[in-house]
N, C-alpha and C positions, 0 to 999 in steps of 0.2 A: 892560469888554472890553479896555482897555489893560493891566490886570493879567493878563488871560488871554493876551493876545498875548505879553507878556514871559515868562510861564510856558511858553507854546508854543515860543518862541524858545530857551529854555533846553533844552527837550527835543530840539529840532533839533540844537543844538550838541553836546549830549552824545552823540547818536546819529551825528553826522558827516554829517547830511543837508544838502544844498544847499551843502556846503563848497566845491565846485569849480564851482558854477553861476554863471550870469551874472545872477542875481536880486539887484538891489541892495536895501538895507535899506528905503528909502522905499516901493518897490513891494511888497516882502514885507509890510510893515506894513499898507499900504492894503488889500491883498487879504485879509489875515488878519482885519482888523476887519470887512470885509464878510461874510466867511465866518461869523465868530462871531455876527454879527447875524442872518444867515440861520438858523443852527442854533437860536439862542435863540428867534427868532420862531416857528419851526416847532414847537419843544418846547412853547411857551406857547399855540400855536394862534392866534397873531396874524396879521394880514394881512401878506403879503409883496409888496412893490412889484416891478414887472416887472424893473427893472434889477437888483434884489437877487436875484430868482429865477434870473437868468442868470449869477450870479457863478461857479457851478461850471463852467459851459461856458467862460466867459472864462479861468478859471484853467487849464483843460486845454489850451486853444488856445495861451495864452501860454507855458506851460511847454514845449510841443512846439516852438514857434518858438525858444525859448531853448536847446533841446537838453538840458534836464534829463532824466535817465533816468526812465522811467515808474515804475520801482520806488521811486525816491526821492519822486516826486510822490505816489504812493499811500501810502507810509509817513508822509509829512508830514501828509497829510489824515487818516489814521487817528489821529494824535496829538491831533486835535481832540476826540475822544471823551474821552481821558484828562483834558484840560484842563477841558472842560465838566463832566465827572463830579466831578472834585476840587473845582471851584468850587461846585457844588451841594451837595456834602457839607459843605463849609466853612460854608455858610449854614444848613444844616439842623440842627434839634434832634434828639433821640433818636427821637421819634415820626416826624418827617418823613424821617429817614434810613432807617427801616424801610420807609416807603412808597416811597422812591426805589428801593430794591432790587427792588421788584415791577415798577417801570416801566423798569428798566435796558434790557431788550431793545428797548423802543420808542425809547428815546433812541439806542441803538446803531444801530437801523434808519435813523434820520434821518441820522446821520453816514455810514453805509454808502451810503445813497442819494446823498449829496453826493459821496462818493468814486467811486461808479460813474459819475455824470454827468461828473466830471473825466476819468475813464479813457476814456469813450466819445469825449468831445471831443478828448482828447489823441491817441487812435489815429486818429480821422478826419483831424485836421489833419496828423499825422505822415505818413499815407498821401498826403495832398495834396502835402506837401513832397517826399516821395519821388518822386512823379510829376513834379513840377516839376524836380527834380534830374535825373531820368532823361531828361526832354525836353531839358534843357540839355546833358547829356552826349551825347545822340544828335545834337543840332544841331552841337556843336563837332566831333564825329567826322566829320559830313558836310562841314563846312568844311575839315577836314584832308584829306579825300579830294579835295574839289573843287580845292584849291590844289596838289594832288599833292605836298604836303610841301615846296614851294618857297618858302613865305613864313614866315620865322622867327618873326614875330609871331603868326601863326596856330598854328604848332607849339607855341610857348611857352604860349599861352592854352589850347590843347587839352590840353596836358600838365597844367596846373593843374586844369582842370575834370574831366578823366578820372582825375586823381590817379595819373599815370604819369610816370616820369622822361623828360626829353627825350633823354638819352643812353642809355636802356635798350636791352636786347636783347629782341626780341619774336618770337613765333611767331603767325602769323595762320591761323586755321582757319575754313573755311566748310562748312556742310552744307545740303542742300536742306531745304525746309519739312517734308517727310515724315520727316526724321531730326532735326528740331530738338529734339524732346523728349529724345532721347538726348544731344544736345549740351548741353542745359541741365543734364542730370544730371552731365556732365563739369564744367560750370561750378560746380555746387554742390559737387562734390568738391574743386575748387580753392579754393572759398570756405572750406571746412572746413580746408584747409591754410594759410589766410590768405595766399594768393598774390595778387598784383595782376593785374587783368585788366579788360577791357571787353567787354560783350556787347550786341549789338543786331541788329535785322533789317536786311538789306541787299537789294538787288535780286537775286533768285534764291535767297535762302536766309537762314540765320542766321549771324552772324559772331561769333567769339570771338578777341580779341587777348590773348595771355598774355605777361606779362613772365617770361622764363625764361632761366636760364643754360644753358650747354652741358651741364653735369652734370644739370640738371633736365629736359632734353629727354626723357630716358627715362621719367620719371614722367608727363610730358605725354602721351606716346604710350600709356602704360598707361591713363590716364584716358580716352583716345579709343578704346581697343580696342573692336572690334565696331561701330563707327560708320562709315557710308559718308560720308566727309568728305574735304576737301582741306586739306593742310598746306603752306603756302608755306615756302621757305627762310628762315632767320633774317633779321629786319630789324634792322640795327644802328643804332638811333636811331628816334625816333618819326617823323622825316621820311621814313623808308623804308617805313613801314607802308602808305601808299597803293599803292606799287609791289607790295608783298607781297600786298596785297588783290587786285590785278588778277591776279597770278600764281595765287593760290589759286582765284580764280574760273575761270581757264582750266583749271587742273588738274581742278577739279570737273566741268567740262563734258566733259572727256576720259575720265573714269573709266567703266568698264563699269557697266551698270545693276545687275548682279548682285554687284557688289563689296560686301563687308561689313566693310571695314577702312579705316583712313585711307590716303589716297593721297598720296605725295610727288612732287616734281617728277621725281625719277629714275624713278618708275614710269610717268609719263605724258608725258615730255618730247617723245617722237616725235609723239604725237597733238596735243600743244599746239603744237609747231612747225608741224605740218601745217595746223592751223586758222589760224595766223598768216600763212601763205603759201599760201593755197588754190590760186591760179593756178599757182604753180610746182609744187606737189605734184601737181595734176591733170595738168599737162603731162608730168611724168615718168611718171605712171601711164599716160596715154594712149599715150605712145611705146612702153612695154613691151607693153601689151595689144594694140596694133595690129600689133606685130611677131609676135605669137602668134595673130592673129585667125583664121587658117586652119590653125593647127596643132592636130591632133586631140588630142594629149596636152598641150596648153598648160597646163591647170590642174594637171596632175601636175608639170610642170617648176616652176611657180610655188610649189606646196606644198613641193616638195623644197627649193627655195632658202629658203623662209620657215623651215622647220624647221632648216635648216643655220645660218641667221643667228640664230635665236632660241636656239640651243643654245650650246655652248662653242666653236664654230668647228671642231670635229673631224668628219671624215667618218664615223668609226665610230659616234659618238653619234647622228648624223642617221640612219644606216642602222638602228640599233637602234630608233629611234622610228618609222621608216617600215616596219619589218619587211622589209627588203630587204638585198641584199649591198652592201658598201661600193663596189664597182665600179659598181653600178647608180646609186648616188648620184653618183659622179664622172662617169659618162656623161651623166646628166641635167643636171648643172651645166655641163658642157662644151657640151652641146647648147643650153642656154639662152644661153650666152655667144655661140655662133655665130649664133643667131637674133636676139638683141637687142643684143649688144655689152656686156652686163652680166655681169661675172665676180664673183659674190658671194664668191669666195675671196680677193678683194682688199678690204681694209677700206674704202676710199673707195667702191667699187662696192656693198659690202654696206650701207653707210649710206644711199646713194642709193636702193637697192632697198627697204629698209624704209621710207624716207621716202615713196616712191612708193606702196607697198602700203597706206599709211595712208589713201589716197584711194580712192574707188570706181572702178568700171570706167566707161569712157566711155559716153555715152548711145548706145544701139543697138549696143553692143559684143557680140561673140560670147562666151558663157560658155565 
């Protein structure tokens, strides 16, 4: 078997297998001798001890832990047949060689079974390692969020585990659970592009952190097309990701239910701001609604002001959308000003009006 090991090692070196692996010579030799003993005993029909019967499993587990590519592990195992076959032919006379040819499929089946057992053990252990790695990545991301990016040691360790640069530029995306499948599709598209990212479940949805340059942002938005999700402003550094995550969560909460595209802060800042200051927002809304409480056309005045503010600030455009004369719009806006003191033709009042209208009507208020 020592001769066979040396022959097998020559085949490995010629084919370039295990050239960059972490398998040292002593370990390689010990495992190979066990494998050849297993194969020979099975060919001869001899008894196989329990520890020897498990060598295929042990090799698969060990190579997965060492990070040897599965294709190399399988190729190295398949070289066993060539070594065993050539060793048998070298010992056989002419009559025995003819008989060997008839039994070649059975010998190959023994080696193939060994290779299959290695493959199954490798994949099982590889999956376990992936799960452990994912758990570690999730844990360090949670630590990053918990410290709010204010602990340099946590940021540094998180960067190493997540394989993201501390000083990178990131876009944080969050989608609700019902849209998580589409977000995973976007993640897979970025994976195909070999971009750096982190993906995990967070409270209220699934989160995707993408390392992206300003030039790459357009490609990010293309990947997110058709997904109801929230995209935070760029985080300049991993320490800013917790803040970006909170902003993305607030944006998501403010997006309309029927939206079918990514929402940016500029799309939802008013609703986000209103949710951050609910008492102030409601107080402004209550004041306006109560001024119009007994006004018969109060809803018409509010709708006219809303259309005016949502447009480009011109009376003619608001009139066109409301299907009325521009003087009618002017009269309604003036009447609203006289009743509430809010003149939406002034930028400050327009901002306050929109802020107030993002809240509901006061309890018991008149429609």
